[in-house]
N, CA, C and O atoms as CSV, one atom per row, in Angstrom:
chain,resi,resn,atom,element,x,y,z
A,1,ARG,N,N,0.828,-1.201,0.000
A,1,ARG,CA,C,0.000,0.000,0.000
A,1,ARG,C,C,0.863,1.251,0.000
A,1,ARG,O,O,0.531,2.246,-0.644
A,2,ALA,N,N,1.970,1.194,0.725
A,2,ALA,CA,C,2.863,2.351,0.772
A,2,ALA,C,C,3.474,2.615,-0.601
A,2,ALA,O,O,3.586,3.768,-1.018
A,3,ALA,N,N,3.866,1.563,-1.301
A,3,ALA,CA,C,4.439,1.731,-2.642
A,3,ALA,C,C,3.428,2.374,-3.576
A,3,ALA,O,O,3.782,3.245,-4.371
A,4,LEU,N,N,2.190,1.959,-3.490
A,4,LEU,CA,C,1.146,2.529,-4.339
A,4,LEU,C,C,0.905,3.996,-3.983
A,4,LEU,O,O,0.700,4.829,-4.865
A,5,ALA,N,N,0.930,4.298,-2.713
A,5,ALA,CA,C,0.695,5.674,-2.273
A,5,ALA,C,C,1.796,6.621,-2.741
A,5,ALA,O,O,1.540,7.800,-2.984
A,6,LEU,N,N,3.017,6.113,-2.867
A,6,LEU,CA,C,4.146,6.951,-3.252
A,6,LEU,C,C,4.478,6.889,-4.740
A,6,LEU,O,O,5.294,7.670,-5.229
A,7,ALA,N,N,3.855,5.969,-5.454
A,7,ALA,CA,C,4.188,5.744,-6.867
A,7,ALA,C,C,3.759,6.911,-7.743
A,7,ALA,O,O,2.806,7.632,-7.448
A,8,GLN,N,N,4.504,7.067,-8.833
A,8,GLN,CA,C,4.193,8.089,-9.831
A,8,GLN,C,C,4.300,7.461,-11.212
A,8,GLN,O,O,5.038,6.495,-11.403
A,9,GLY,N,N,3.575,7.999,-12.162
A,9,GLY,CA,C,3.663,7.516,-13.529
A,9,GLY,C,C,3.283,6.053,-13.655
A,9,GLY,O,O,2.341,5.587,-13.015
A,10,ASP,N,N,4.026,5.331,-14.489
A,10,ASP,CA,C,3.678,3.931,-14.723
A,10,ASP,C,C,3.999,3.030,-13.529
A,10,ASP,O,O,3.592,1.869,-13.502
A,11,GLN,N,N,4.724,3.558,-12.550
A,11,GLN,CA,C,4.980,2.774,-11.340
A,11,GLN,C,C,3.693,2.537,-10.545
A,11,GLN,O,O,3.618,1.601,-9.750
A,12,VAL,N,N,2.689,3.381,-10.758
A,12,VAL,CA,C,1.377,3.166,-10.142
A,12,VAL,C,C,0.804,1.842,-10.638
A,12,VAL,O,O,0.225,1.080,-9.864
A,13,LEU,N,N,0.969,1.576,-11.925
A,13,LEU,CA,C,0.452,0.337,-12.507
A,13,LEU,C,C,1.161,-0.877,-11.906
A,13,LEU,O,O,0.527,-1.875,-11.566
A,14,ARG,N,N,2.457,-0.776,-11.785
A,14,ARG,CA,C,3.244,-1.878,-11.234
A,14,ARG,C,C,2.869,-2.143,-9.784
A,14,ARG,O,O,2.682,-3.294,-9.389
A,15,ALA,N,N,2.760,-1.088,-8.994
A,15,ALA,CA,C,2.396,-1.239,-7.586
A,15,ALA,C,C,0.978,-1.775,-7.430
A,15,ALA,O,O,0.716,-2.581,-6.538
A,16,ALA,N,N,0.063,-1.335,-8.289
A,16,ALA,CA,C,-1.325,-1.807,-8.222
A,16,ALA,C,C,-1.409,-3.292,-8.540
A,16,ALA,O,O,-2.176,-4.022,-7.911
A,17,GLU,N,N,-0.628,-3.739,-9.506
A,17,GLU,CA,C,-0.648,-5.167,-9.859
A,17,GLU,C,C,-0.122,-6.005,-8.703
A,17,GLU,O,O,-0.695,-7.045,-8.377
A,18,ARG,N,N,0.951,-5.564,-8.091
A,18,ARG,CA,C,1.512,-6.316,-6.960
A,18,ARG,C,C,0.559,-6.335,-5.767
A,18,ARG,O,O,0.358,-7.379,-5.146
A,19,LEU,N,N,-0.025,-5.181,-5.448
A,19,LEU,CA,C,-0.973,-5.130,-4.340
A,19,LEU,C,C,-2.202,-5.965,-4.664
A,19,LEU,O,O,-2.741,-6.637,-3.785
A,20,GLY,N,N,-2.646,-5.932,-5.898
A,20,GLY,CA,C,-3.793,-6.751,-6.305
A,20,GLY,C,C,-3.538,-8.230,-6.079
A,20,GLY,O,O,-4.424,-8.956,-5.628
A,21,ARG,N,N,-2.341,-8.674,-6.387
A,21,ARG,CA,C,-1.993,-10.090,-6.172
A,21,ARG,C,C,-1.934,-10.423,-4.678
A,21,ARG,O,O,-2.334,-11.512,-4.267
A,22,VAL,N,N,-1.439,-9.492,-3.877
A,22,VAL,CA,C,-1.404,-9.700,-2.424
A,22,VAL,C,C,-2.830,-9.784,-1.883
A,22,VAL,O,O,-3.141,-10.657,-1.072
A,23,LEU,N,N,-3.686,-8.883,-2.329
A,23,LEU,CA,C,-5.079,-8.905,-1.872
A,23,LEU,C,C,-5.775,-10.201,-2.275
A,23,LEU,O,O,-6.521,-10.783,-1.488
A,24,LEU,N,N,-5.528,-10.647,-3.499
A,24,LEU,CA,C,-6.119,-11.898,-3.961
A,24,LEU,C,C,-5.649,-13.066,-3.100
A,24,LEU,O,O,-6.450,-13.912,-2.702
A,25,ALA,N,N,-4.359,-13.111,-2.815
A,25,ALA,CA,C,-3.813,-14.177,-1.974
A,25,ALA,C,C,-4.397,-14.130,-0.558
A,25,ALA,O,O,-4.500,-15.157,0.113
A,26,GLY,N,N,-4.774,-12.940,-0.118
A,26,GLY,CA,C,-5.370,-12.774,1.199
A,26,GLY,C,C,-6.880,-12.964,1.217
A,26,GLY,O,O,-7.529,-12.744,2.239
A,27,GLY,N,N,-7.434,-13.372,0.083
A,27,GLY,CA,C,-8.869,-13.636,0.016
A,27,GLY,C,C,-9.727,-12.402,-0.193
A,27,GLY,O,O,-10.943,-12.455,-0.008
A,28,LYS,N,N,-9.117,-11.300,-0.572
A,28,LYS,CA,C,-9.869,-10.053,-0.763
A,28,LYS,C,C,-10.098,-9.817,-2.254
A,28,LYS,O,O,-9.604,-8.850,-2.834
A,29,HIS,N,N,-10.850,-10.717,-2.847
A,29,HIS,CA,C,-11.110,-10.722,-4.285
A,29,HIS,C,C,-11.744,-9.422,-4.761
A,29,HIS,O,O,-11.274,-8.822,-5.728
A,30,ALA,N,N,-12.790,-8.987,-4.101
A,30,ALA,CA,C,-13.506,-7.772,-4.532
A,30,ALA,C,C,-12.608,-6.537,-4.443
A,30,ALA,O,O,-12.634,-5.683,-5.330
A,31,GLU,N,N,-11.829,-6.443,-3.391
A,31,GLU,CA,C,-10.930,-5.303,-3.236
A,31,GLU,C,C,-9.851,-5.323,-4.322
A,31,GLU,O,O,-9.502,-4.283,-4.880
A,32,ALA,N,N,-9.335,-6.502,-4.612
A,32,ALA,CA,C,-8.327,-6.644,-5.668
A,32,ALA,C,C,-8.896,-6.241,-7.015
A,32,ALA,O,O,-8.250,-5.519,-7.775
A,33,LEU,N,N,-10.099,-6.701,-7.315
A,33,LEU,CA,C,-10.725,-6.376,-8.595
A,33,LEU,C,C,-10.989,-4.876,-8.707
A,33,LEU,O,O,-10.786,-4.293,-9.772
A,34,GLY,N,N,-11.433,-4.255,-7.638
A,34,GLY,CA,C,-11.666,-2.810,-7.643
A,34,GLY,C,C,-10.377,-2.026,-7.857
A,34,GLY,O,O,-10.358,-1.040,-8.594
A,35,LEU,N,N,-9.313,-2.460,-7.217
A,35,LEU,CA,C,-8.015,-1.807,-7.368
A,35,LEU,C,C,-7.514,-1.912,-8.805
A,35,LEU,O,O,-7.044,-0.929,-9.379
A,36,VAL,N,N,-7.617,-3.098,-9.375
A,36,VAL,CA,C,-7.168,-3.320,-10.749
A,36,VAL,C,C,-8.002,-2.488,-11.725
A,36,VAL,O,O,-7.456,-1.857,-12.630
A,37,ALA,N,N,-9.303,-2.487,-11.542
A,37,ALA,CA,C,-10.173,-1.708,-12.427
A,37,ALA,C,C,-9.844,-0.218,-12.357
A,37,ALA,O,O,-9.811,0.464,-13.381
A,38,GLN,N,N,-9.606,0.275,-11.163
A,38,GLN,CA,C,-9.272,1.691,-10.985
A,38,GLN,C,C,-7.932,2.021,-11.645
A,38,GLN,O,O,-7.802,3.051,-12.306
A,39,ALA,N,N,-6.945,1.154,-11.467
A,39,ALA,CA,C,-5.622,1.397,-12.051
A,39,ALA,C,C,-5.699,1.380,-13.578
A,39,ALA,O,O,-5.085,2.219,-14.238
A,40,LEU,N,N,-6.442,0.438,-14.137
A,40,LEU,CA,C,-6.569,0.366,-15.592
A,40,LEU,C,C,-7.338,1.562,-16.144
A,40,LEU,O,O,-7.021,2.066,-17.222
A,41,ALA,N,N,-8.337,2.010,-15.413
A,41,ALA,CA,C,-9.125,3.158,-15.869
A,41,ALA,C,C,-8.274,4.426,-15.912
A,41,ALA,O,O,-8.488,5.286,-16.766
A,42,GLY,N,N,-7.320,4.546,-15.009
A,42,GLY,CA,C,-6.485,5.734,-14.952
A,42,GLY,C,C,-5.190,5.621,-15.750
A,42,GLY,O,O,-4.392,6.558,-15.784
A,43,ALA,N,N,-4.984,4.472,-16.391
A,43,ALA,CA,C,-3.727,4.237,-17.099
A,43,ALA,C,C,-3.651,5.035,-18.395
A,43,ALA,O,O,-4.589,5.055,-19.192
A,44,THR,N,N,-2.525,5.685,-18.581
A,44,THR,CA,C,-2.231,6.348,-19.844
A,44,THR,C,C,-1.481,5.344,-20.690
A,44,THR,O,O,-0.419,4.858,-20.302
A,45,ARG,N,N,-2.041,5.035,-21.849
A,45,ARG,CA,C,-1.433,4.020,-22.711
A,45,ARG,C,C,-0.708,4.676,-23.883
A,45,ARG,O,O,-1.346,5.227,-24.780
A,46,PRO,N,N,0.621,4.619,-23.876
A,46,PRO,CA,C,1.368,5.183,-24.995
A,46,PRO,C,C,1.122,4.380,-26.268
A,46,PRO,O,O,0.642,3.248,-26.214
A,47,ASP,N,N,1.449,4.964,-27.393
A,47,ASP,CA,C,1.336,4.272,-28.672
A,47,ASP,C,C,2.127,2.962,-28.606
A,47,ASP,O,O,3.227,2.934,-28.054
A,48,PRO,N,N,1.579,1.879,-29.163
A,48,PRO,CA,C,2.270,0.585,-29.119
A,48,PRO,C,C,3.669,0.594,-29.741
A,48,PRO,O,O,4.497,-0.256,-29.415
A,49,SER,N,N,3.929,1.537,-30.620
A,49,SER,CA,C,5.246,1.591,-31.257
A,49,SER,C,C,6.322,2.177,-30.342
A,49,SER,O,O,7.513,2.070,-30.637
A,50,VAL,N,N,5.911,2.790,-29.240
A,50,VAL,CA,C,6.858,3.389,-28.306
A,50,VAL,C,C,7.377,2.294,-27.363
A,50,VAL,O,O,6.592,1.557,-26.766
A,51,ASP,N,N,8.681,2.200,-27.238
A,51,ASP,CA,C,9.309,1.162,-26.420
A,51,ASP,C,C,9.428,1.637,-24.967
A,51,ASP,O,O,10.434,2.224,-24.569
A,52,VAL,N,N,8.371,1.365,-24.186
A,52,VAL,CA,C,8.343,1.730,-22.770
A,52,VAL,C,C,7.787,0.561,-21.965
A,52,VAL,O,O,7.085,-0.296,-22.502
A,53,ARG,N,N,8.104,0.535,-20.688
A,53,ARG,CA,C,7.658,-0.562,-19.827
A,53,ARG,C,C,6.168,-0.480,-19.487
A,53,ARG,O,O,5.590,-1.443,-18.983
A,54,THR,N,N,5.555,0.661,-19.761
A,54,THR,CA,C,4.136,0.835,-19.451
A,54,THR,C,C,3.292,-0.273,-20.076
A,54,THR,O,O,2.342,-0.754,-19.457
A,55,HIS,N,N,3.630,-0.674,-21.284
A,55,HIS,CA,C,2.869,-1.736,-21.964
A,55,HIS,C,C,2.895,-3.031,-21.141
A,55,HIS,O,O,1.880,-3.716,-21.018
A,56,ARG,N,N,4.056,-3.353,-20.585
A,56,ARG,CA,C,4.197,-4.569,-19.777
A,56,ARG,C,C,3.351,-4.471,-18.503
A,56,ARG,O,O,2.718,-5.448,-18.101
A,57,TYR,N,N,3.340,-3.308,-17.879
A,57,TYR,CA,C,2.575,-3.131,-16.647
A,57,TYR,C,C,1.065,-3.193,-16.904
A,57,TYR,O,O,0.321,-3.776,-16.115
A,58,VAL,N,N,0.623,-2.594,-17.997
A,58,VAL,CA,C,-0.803,-2.662,-18.351
A,58,VAL,C,C,-1.193,-4.106,-18.635
A,58,VAL,O,O,-2.250,-4.559,-18.194
A,59,LYS,N,N,-0.354,-4.831,-19.365
A,59,LYS,CA,C,-0.636,-6.236,-19.679
A,59,LYS,C,C,-0.740,-7.060,-18.396
A,59,LYS,O,O,-1.621,-7.913,-18.283
A,60,ALA,N,N,0.143,-6.819,-17.435
A,60,ALA,CA,C,0.097,-7.555,-16.162
A,60,ALA,C,C,-1.210,-7.274,-15.421
A,60,ALA,O,O,-1.805,-8.182,-14.840
A,61,LEU,N,N,-1.654,-6.021,-15.443
A,61,LEU,CA,C,-2.933,-5.682,-14.801
A,61,LEU,C,C,-4.100,-6.326,-15.539
A,61,LEU,O,O,-5.036,-6.815,-14.906
A,62,GLU,N,N,-4.057,-6.332,-16.853
A,62,GLU,CA,C,-5.132,-6.966,-17.632
A,62,GLU,C,C,-5.175,-8.468,-17.369
A,62,GLU,O,O,-6.253,-9.057,-17.295
A,63,THR,N,N,-4.018,-9.081,-17.230
A,63,THR,CA,C,-3.963,-10.511,-16.921
A,63,THR,C,C,-4.572,-10.779,-15.550
A,63,THR,O,O,-5.343,-11.724,-15.383
A,64,LEU,N,N,-4.230,-9.953,-14.575
A,64,LEU,CA,C,-4.796,-10.114,-13.238
A,64,LEU,C,C,-6.304,-9.886,-13.263
A,64,LEU,O,O,-7.057,-10.630,-12.635
A,65,ARG,N,N,-6.743,-8.859,-13.989
A,65,ARG,CA,C,-8.188,-8.613,-14.112
A,65,ARG,C,C,-8.898,-9.840,-14.670
A,65,ARG,O,O,-9.963,-10.218,-14.182
A,66,ASP,N,N,-8.316,-10.457,-15.684
A,66,ASP,CA,C,-8.910,-11.661,-16.282
A,66,ASP,C,C,-8.929,-12.819,-15.283
A,66,ASP,O,O,-9.900,-13.574,-15.226
A,67,GLU,N,N,-7.867,-12.961,-14.501
A,67,GLU,CA,C,-7.818,-14.005,-13.477
A,67,GLU,C,C,-8.897,-13.786,-12.415
A,67,GLU,O,O,-9.444,-14.735,-11.854
A,68,LEU,N,N,-9.185,-12.511,-12.156
A,68,LEU,CA,C,-10.203,-12.174,-11.159
A,68,LEU,C,C,-11.618,-12.255,-11.729
A,68,LEU,O,O,-12.597,-12.146,-10.990
A,69,GLY,N,N,-11.719,-12.443,-13.032
A,69,GLY,CA,C,-13.035,-12.549,-13.664
A,69,GLY,C,C,-13.660,-11.211,-13.975
A,69,GLY,O,O,-14.875,-11.115,-14.151
A,70,GLY,N,N,-12.831,-10.161,-14.046
A,70,GLY,CA,C,-13.331,-8.825,-14.354
A,70,GLY,C,C,-13.598,-8.652,-15.839
A,70,GLY,O,O,-13.147,-9.445,-16.666
A,71,LYS,N,N,-14.331,-7.611,-16.157
A,71,LYS,CA,C,-14.668,-7.334,-17.548
A,71,LYS,C,C,-13.601,-6.445,-18.181
A,71,LYS,O,O,-13.070,-5.544,-17.532
A,72,PRO,N,N,-13.291,-6.702,-19.449
A,72,PRO,CA,C,-12.320,-5.843,-20.148
A,72,PRO,C,C,-12.843,-4.441,-20.358
A,72,PRO,O,O,-12.148,-3.601,-20.930
């Protein structure tokens, strides 16, 4: 939670994915799904041709959302 609170830019996505996995492991499915949905909704997605790690972080969140049974 502290990492997410202090994160900036695409690090918010990375921290949200990690916290989402921790919440899921702790049995907090609804909280994890809400966190992932919020992070994806606020994500700025650069053009796919731009070589940045943001694409990897968004993909990790989308994978977690799918594991949680969330809607795309």
